N, C-alpha and C positions, 0 to 999 in steps of 0.2 A: 516352544510349544509345550503347554503343560501336560502332566500325565492324564488329567481328566479328559482333555481334548483328544488325546490319542486314543484312550479307551473308547470315547464316544464314536470315533470314526470306525474303530474295529467292529463295535457292536451295531453299527448302522446296517440295517437290512440290505440296502442297495449295495453297499460296499462288499458285504459278504457274498451276495448273489454274483457280483462281478468277479471276485476272486475265485469262487467256485467254477464259474463258467471258463475263466481263463485256464485253470488247471485241467478242465475237461477237454478244452480245445487242444491244449498242448499235449495231453496224454493220447488223445485219440487222432491227432493229425497224422497224415501220411505224407511222405515226401512226394514232390511232383513226378508223374510218369514222363513228363517231357523234359528229361534231364538233357545236359549238353551233348550226350552221346547220341541222342535222338534228335534234338533240335539244336544244332550248332548256331552260333551267332553268325548272321549272314553278314558278308562284307558290304561296306557302304557303296552305293551306286557311284561310280567314279565321275560321271558328269554332274550329278547333284552335289557330290562332294566338292567338286571344282567351283561350282556355283556358290556353295556356302562359304568357301575360302575367299572368293572374290568379294562377297558381301562384307565379310569381316575386315578386309584389307582397307586401311585408311590412307594409303598413298594416293596423292591427288592426280597422278597421271595414270593410274591403273587402267587397263584395257580388257574388256571381256570379249573374248573371241571363242568362248565355249557355248554360249547360249544358243539354242536352236529355234530362235524367234526373231522376227524382223524388228529392226530398230531404225528410227529416222535419223537424219543427219545430226540431230542433237543427242543422240544415243538414248532416245525415249521410245517406248512402245507407241505404235501408231494404230489408232482405231480408224479403219477405213472410212472415209466420208460417206460412201454408199452404205456401209453398215450403220452409221448413225442415222441416216435417213430411214432405213428399214426399221430400226428400233423405234423411231418417233411414230412411224406408221402403226407398228404394234401396239404402242401405248395409246394411240387414239382409237383403236379397234373396239367398239363396244361389245363385240361377240367374243373377245378374248377371255379364255378361262384357263384353268389349271387341271383340266381333265386328263386322264391317261391318254396317250396316243395308242393306236393299235400296236400289237406286238412287232409287226414289220415296219413300224414308224410312219411318219407323215407322207402320205402317198404322193402329194403334189411335189414334195421335195425329192423323193426317190425316183420319181418319174423323170423330173428335170435332171437329176444327177446322172441317170441313164443316158440321156441325149448329150450331156456334157462330155462324157468319157468316150461314148461310142459314136457320137455324131447324130444329128437329128435325122439324117437320111439312112441310118443304120438298117441293113436288112434284118439283122438279128432282132431289133426291136419291132420292125414291121411284121416279122414272122412270129411274134410273141414267144420267143425262146430265151428270154432273159427274165431273171427273177432278182429283185433287189430288196435288201433289208437295211434299214438305218441302223447304225452301230455307234458304239462309244469311240468316236473318232477313227482314225485309220488303225490305231492299236486294236480296238475292238473288232474292226473288219478282218484284220490279219488273224486274230484269234478265232473268230467265228468260221473263217475259212479253213483254218488248220483243224479245228474241232471236227468240222463236217468231214474232211478228208480222212482224219484219223478214224472216224466211224465207218465211213462208207466207200472210201476208195478201194477198189477191188484188186489191187496189186499185192503180191505177197513175194518178197518182203517189200513193204512201203519204205521208200527212201525220199527225202526232200533235199534238194541241193540249193544252197544259196551262195552268193558271192563271197569271196574272201578279199577285203573285208566287207561287212555289211552293217546295217543299223544294228546297234548292240542288242536291242530288245527282240530281234528276230529269233536268236537263239533260245532265249528264255520262253518266248511265247510257243514255239513249236516243241520244245522239250517238254513243257508242261502238259501238252495234249498227247504226248507219247509218240510223236513222229521221229523216227531215226534220221539223223542229220548228217549231211556231207557237205563239203564245199567245192566250189569250182574257182580257179584262179581268175582274178579280175584286174587288179592294179599292179602295173609294172613299176617297181622302184627305179628301174633304169631309165625308162622313158617318161615316167610320171603320167602315163596314159593307160589306155586299155591294153591288157594282155589278152588280145583277141584270140590268138592261136591257142594259149593255154585254156581259155574259157571253152572255145569250141570243142577242143580235144577232149576235155573232161566230160562235157555234156554228151559228146559222141560215145565215150566209153562207159557212161553210167548205165546201170541196169535198165533194161527196156521197161518203159512205163513209169519212170521216176517222175517226181513232181519237181519242177524247175522254178524257183522263185526268181523273178526279174523285177528290177526297178524300172518303172515306166519312163521316168525322166529324172534329171538332177539326182544322180546316184549319191546315196548317203552311205558312207561318208566322203567319197572321193571327189564328187563333182564331174566324174568321167562318164560320158554316155557313148554307146555304140553309134556309128554313122547309120544311115538308112540302109545302105548296102550290107553292112554288118549285121543289122537286125534281120534282113532277109536271109542271110546265110545262117544265122542262129535258128530262125524259124524252120529252115530246111532241115537242119540237124534234128530239132525237136520233133519234126514230123516223122522223119526217117526212123527215129528210135521210139516212136509212140509215147513220148513224154506228155506230161500235162502242165501247161503253163499257168502260173500263179503270178499275176502282176500286182505289185505294190505301187500305188500312185499317190504320193503325198505332195506333189509340187506342181500340179497342171496349172499352166498359166503363170506360176511364180518363177519357173525356170527361165523361159525365154521371153515372157511376156505375151506369148501367143497361145491361146488355148488349144487351138487345133494342132499346132506344131508339137506341143508337149504330149499330146495324146496319140501321135502318129503311130507309135509302135504298137499300142493296144489295138488300134483300129486296123492295122495291117494284119495282125494275127487273127482278128475276128473275120476279116475279109477273106482270109485264106481258109476258113472253115474250122478253125481249131475250136474245141471244147475247152473252156478256160474259166478262170475266176479272177476277180479284181477287188483289191482293197483300196478304197478311195477316201482320202482325207480332205477336209475343209478347214483345217487348223491354220495352215500356212497361207493359203490363197485368199481366205476371208479374214485372217487375223483372229479366228475364233478359238484361240488356243484353249481357254478354259471351259468352252461350252461343249467340247467333246462331240464334234459333229462329223459323222462319216457314213459311208455306205459300203455295203458288200454286195457285189454283183456276181451272179453265176450265168454264164452263157453256154448254152449246150449247142451241139452241131445241128446243121440243117438236116431234116429228115421228115418222113410222115409221121413219126411218133414224138417229134420235138416238143409239141405243147404238153403232151401227157408227161413226158420226161421231166420238163421244167416244173410242172405241177407238183410231181412227186418230190423233186429236189426242194422245191419251196416249202412243201409241208414239213420236211424234216428239218430244214434250217429254222423254221418258225418254232418247232419244239425245242430245238437246242437254245434259241434265243429266250424262249419262255423260262427255261429252267435256269437261266443265268441272270438275266436283267429284267425279265418280264416285259418291260416297255422302255424304249429309249427316251431320253430327255428331249423336250420340245423346243426350248428357247432358241438354240443355235440353228435347228432345223427350219424354224419359222423364218428366221432372218434370211437364211440362204434361199429358202423357197421364194420368198418375196422378190429377191433380187434375180434369181434364175428365170422366174416367170414373168418379169415385167421387162419389156424391151428397153425402155429408157434407163431403168436401174441397171440392167445388164450391160449397157453401153458404158455407163459410169463405172461399173466394177472393172470392165476391161481396161479403162483408163487408169484406175487404181493399181491393177496389176502391172501395167507398163511402167507406173512410177516406181513400184518396188523393185522389179526386175531391172529397170534402167539404173536405179541408184546402185545396186549390187554390181552390175556390169561396169559402171563407172569406177567403183571402188577397186575392182579387179585391175583395171587399167592403171589406176593411180598407184597401187601397190606394186605391180610389176615395174612401172616406170621408174619409181623411187628405188626399188631394190637393184635394178640393173644400172641406175645412175650411180649408186653407191659402189657396186663392185666392177663397174666398167666393162661388163660382159654382156653384150647385147644378145638376147635370146635365152639367157641363163634362167629366166623365170617365166618362160613362155607358157609353161604349164598352168600358171595361175589364170591367164586369159583363155587358154584352151578349155579349161573346166567350166562347169556351168552350174548355176543354182546357188543355193544358200551356202554350200560348204565347199572348201578347197582342201585337198591334201597337199600340204606344202612341201613335203619331202624331208622335213625336219625329223631327226631321230628323237627317241624318248629322252635320251640325255639332253639334247638340245632344247626340247620342249619344256622339260622341267627347269633348266637354267634360265631360259628367257623369262619364266614366270618368277622364279626366285630373284633374279638380278634386276628385271625391268618391270615386274608386275604386269606382264602381258600373259593373260590366261588362255591357254588352249589345251585340248586334250593330249595325252601323252603320245598318241600316234601321229601328232602333227597336224591334226585336222583343225582348221580354223573356220569360224562362222563369218563370212563375208559381212553379214548385216552388222557386225559389231564394229566395222571400220566406218570412219567418217572423215570429212575434211579436217576435223580438228585433231585426230589422232593417228592418221595413216602415216604421216611423216615420222612420228616418234616410234610407231610400230615397226616401219621399215628399218629404222636405225637399229632398234633392238634385235630384229631377226638378223640383220646383216652382221652385227657384232657377235652374236652367239654362233653363227656359222663360221666366221673367221677364227673364233677362239676354240671351238669344240668340234671334234670330228666324230 
């Protein structure tokens, strides 16, 4: 470059202005107030980290047992046929628009969701002592319920108890709204079933008026549910201690294939006169994972002031919802509403649910059969078929779960939880052999 061209660049007004601005910015800049002592780097979400590792893995026989979403026998996402029909009806609707929904959501949807979880003949619905708001899936419903209780539940100190283990997001959601948390025993490593005595005893000893979070069906992550007699005993303790039940229902119809059976615990508590709330998700049972479709229900007890009570509660829930999301999304709610309110579509949806639940039940049977065939010990994997729903707690230790991933490319969470939906007729034999091998080699 010639001296003349260098001089020309230096004397260029735009260059001089840029240099001056750079010096001003450097001299006047302040270090961020959000230094690492204030905002530490958050750890990666373990489940999403597992998913990312699976996607990067180029091993041809890799198996994904971490994903919490249904897969068909070809390991592909399944759009429910009834959902496709509903989408087609929406596309042909000349009145369809993109206007805001009300703050409480699509009324035809939330009303149908009430009947689905509580029963069409529910006295609580007939007495008009239920309020329901559409939410950002079940996660949003859990959050809205936690936020309401943090603001208005009149116990001091407030304590919320959830099962150990529970859905990983429960802890974060309730912590973020400021509710003090405790746990009650739930899974027995010895029996690989419910630690009923530990659960009941802890709930019995909890401070009077505690909030008790309960999984309505298909407990996540264990797949272990109380029997109906055990639910009755749990209700008896909760009533005696004046606790407040909070049901999280993410798998109605998906667990057993029977919508009424999967809602039994919730309906029993309501029939017993409990004041309670319910977080209801339509992600799993409609396959609407990305549409974030859910409902939060609050049911108050029967009494002369029940309707005025539920009106006050509903008004405050609406204010909380307005300040956070203003209005819920419409698309998933419209799909679910069409299906829930049309008798023929509803019947087809029930058949789709039986397809999903049935395939998962078949995979439980197949995995147990193959594992017991490999170790020659009949009944040693009985807990696989005793458990229900999408997930199963295998009983594998963290060391074994990591080893089976590293050695055989079978991906599961470190606590040994597997998604039964990730199994199919093409990989269940390979998976069983990998699990059997790691159990034999690693204690």
